[in-house]
N, C-alpha and C positions, 0 to 999 in steps of 0.2 A: 488324243483324248483317252484312248484305251489305257495308255501308260499312266495317265493321271489318275484314272479310276482305280487302277491296281495299287498305286502308291498310297492312296488315301488311308485305307484301313491300317497299314503299317505305321503311318505317321501318328494316327490317333492312338494306336496301341502303345507306342513308345512315349506318348505324351510330349512329342516334339511339335514345335509350331510348324505350320505349313508355310513354306516360303514362297510358293508360287503366287505371283501377283494376280494374274488374269483370272477373272471369274471367282476369285477367292473371297473378295469383299462381301459379296452377297451371302455366300455360304457361312462365312465367319459370323455375320450378324445373326443369322438364323440359329447357328450353334449356340452363341452366347445367350440368346433369349430363352432357348429351350432349357438351358441348364440352370439349376438353382444357384444361389450365390456361393454355395459351398457344396462339395460333393460328399454325400453320406454313403459310405461304403460299408454295408453290414454283411456279415456272413462270408464275405470274401476275405482273401488274405492280400497283404501288400506285396508287391514285387520285391524280390531279394535285393535287386540293385538299389531300390529306394532305401531299404533298410540299411544297407551297408554304407550308403552315403549320408543319409539324414540322421541316423542314430549314432553315428560315430562320435564318441565323446572327446572331440578335439578341443584344444584351447581356443583356437581362432576359427570361427565357424563361417568363413566366407562362402557365399553361394548357398548356404543352408538357410534359406529364408522362408522355408515352408514348414508348417508344423504338422507332424503326424501324431495322432493321439490314438493309442490302442486302449480300449476300456474293457473292464470286467465289472458287471453289476450283479451283486449278490443280494437277493431279496429273500427274507425268511419264507421257507416253504416253497420256494420256486427254484427251477434250474437256473444257474447263473447265465446271464446273457453276455455276449462279447462281440466286439466288432472294432472297426477302426474308422476314424474320421481324418480327412485331410483338408486343409484350407486351400482349395484349388483356385478359387477366383478372388481371393483376398478381400471379399466383401465382408466376410465374417471369419473370425478365427475359429480354429477347431474347438477350442475350449467353449466359446459361445455356442457353437453348433451343438455341442453336447447338451447344454442347458436348454436350448431352444427346441431340440428335436428328440433326444434320447430320454432325458429325464421325465418329460411330460408323459411318456408312454409307461413309465413305472407306476405301480399302484400307489395311489395317494394314501398317506397315513401309515404306510408300512416303513420298516427300517431298511435302508439301502446301504450296503457297504460297497462303495465304489472305489476301484483302483484304476488310475490312469498310468500308462507308460507313455511318456511324452519325449520327443526328441530334444526339446529344450524347455526351460521353465517359462511360465506365462509372462506376458508383457504386463505393464502396469494396469491397463484397462481390463484385461482378462482377470488379473488378480482381484480387482475390485468386484468384478462380477462373481467370482468364486466366493468372496467374503459375503456378499449379499445372499447368494444361494444358500450358504451354510447357515446364515442367521435366520433366513425365512423357513428353511426346511429342517426342522429339528431331528427328523429321522435320517438325515443324510450324513454318512461318515465318508470323508474323502481322503484318500491317500494318493499323493502324486509322486510317481517315480520319474525323475528327469535324467536325461542323458547328459545335458550340459546346462549351465546356468546362463541365462540370457542377460547380457549387459549388466552383470552383477556389480561393476564398479560404480554404477550410477546411484547416487544417494536415494533418488525416488524409487528406484527398483528395489533397493535394499529395504526401504520402508514398506514397499508393497509385499515383499516376501515375509516380513515380520507381521504385517497385518493378517496375512493368510494363516500364519501359525496361531495368532491370537484368536482368529475366528474358528479354530479347531481343525484346520487342515494339516495333515501330516505330510511334510515334504521330505523326500529322500532322494539321494543320488543313486542312479542305477549302478549296481555292482555287476561284475562280469556274469554272475549267475542270472541276473535280471535280463541282461541282453539275450542270454541263451533262452530264457523263458519266452521272451517276445519272439525270438527266432522260431521256436518250436510251435508256438500257438497262434502267431499272427502273420507269419511270412509264408509265401507260396513255397512249397517244397518241390524243388525240381527233381525229376527222376534222374537216376544215374549217380555219378561219382560224389557229388556234394550233398546228396539227399540226407536230410535229417541231422547232419552234424554241424554245429555252430563252430566257426573258426574265429577265435578271438583275435583282434588286431594287436599289433605289437605293444602299444602303450596303453592298453585298456585299463590295466590295474593302476598305473601311475596317474592316469587322468582321473580315474574314479577318486583316488586319494586326494588329488589336487582340488577337485570340486567339493569333496566332502569337507575338507578343511575350510574352504572359502564359505561354504554354507553354514558351518558351525560358528565361524566368526560373525557372520551377518545375523544369525538368529540368536 
């Protein structure tokens, strides 16, 4: 029992599932109900390992089924607010979570310039929600910087990206400098050798150009 107790915090910290069967069922249930359908992490920074895996602008994104959304909200006359959202429990996507929880806290009637840095572009449902939000809220300006294009070969996905553009959303593919910006502003900085410097991966520039061409063709 002692051993089990000691292991628990480390499992939770690493975000790894607990595999121990006995007595876990009950605990799991409690944990699930205590947590909101998505995790809103504000003021904190995302772990470097998540960033390196989820934001990598690869062509085939197997295993990268989680969306990380880093946001900056600039409102006239106020300090910019920033934070990140992740869709931890798949009940709501990070994009939806932003509209349900972050936007309502912004002052009504003011102009908000919002920039998202997202690991991959929104799904069709989230794209529709983005269009609705922009039509409803005339003071909202939204720029979405994406690491990868999600399912861009699908005609309905292409239509969804075009409708976002028509609704006034600016869509951009993240350049190497944008990844560096996210690294500096949203990722936990570890002390020691790697602190502060962003190390671009090998094909970061080619992948950026690849996705930029695809997005230009779609839009």
